[in-house]
N, C-alpha and C positions, 0 to 999 in steps of 0.2 A: 045668841052670840051678839056681842057689841064691840065695835071698833073704838078703842080709846087712844087718845094722845096724852101721854104722861110726860111731865117735865120735872124729874127728880132733881133735888138740890144737892144731894150727896151721892156718893157712889157706894153706899153700903151694900155688901153682898146680900142678895136675895130680897132687898128692900121692897121692890115692886111685887114680887111673888108673894111675900108674906102679907103685905098690906091688902092686896086684892083678895087673897084667899080668906083672910080673917073677916072680910065683909061678905063672904059668900059668893065671890066672883073669881074663882081660880083661873089662871091663864090657860087657854086652850092647850091641851096636851101635857100639862104640868101635873102628872100623877103624884109627884112628891107633895104637892100642895092641894090635892083634892080634885083635879080635873078628871071627869069620867071619860073624856074623849081622847083616843090615841092619836098621836101625830108623829109616828115613827120615833126617832131618837131626838126629835126637836120639841120645842114648845113655841107657842104663838107669841113670841116676844122678839121684837126687832128694833135695833137702834138705828133709826133713820138718819139721825145726825148727832154728832158729838162735838162739843166746843170745849176747848181747853186753852190755857195760856202756854205759849212757847216757853221752854225752860230757860232760855237765855235772853231772848228779845222781849219777852213778856207781852207779846202781841197775841190776840185771840186767833186761834186756828180752828176752822170748822171742817169736819169730814162728813161726807154724805154718802149713803149707800142705797142702792135700789132695793126694792123688795125681792126676796128670794122667789124664783120662778114657781116653786111649789105653792106659794101663797096666792099667786095670780089665779090658780085654779080653785083651790080650797076656799079662799075668802073673796072670790070675785064679787059676790053679791054685796059684800060690805065695802068694797073698794070703789064701787060706782059712785059718781057724784050724787048727792042727795036728791036732786031733781029727777034722776033716772030710776030711783028705787021704787 
């Protein structure tokens, strides 16, 4: 497993899932795109933050979300600072 930070430039449906799978690195739990690892009804894809322009003020708005609690157990070894691994 590898923790990746991805910064897509478009919001095309399944873009990240398709691109990673086509290179032999399906997202954890994503059986539709070739992951052999079950992850319940979820996949290991999380939007930590999203930035978009406000529809009338045209100012950037950034929303940030904490990691799901399930991830803190399942992926704890990947989430540690690099010096602690």
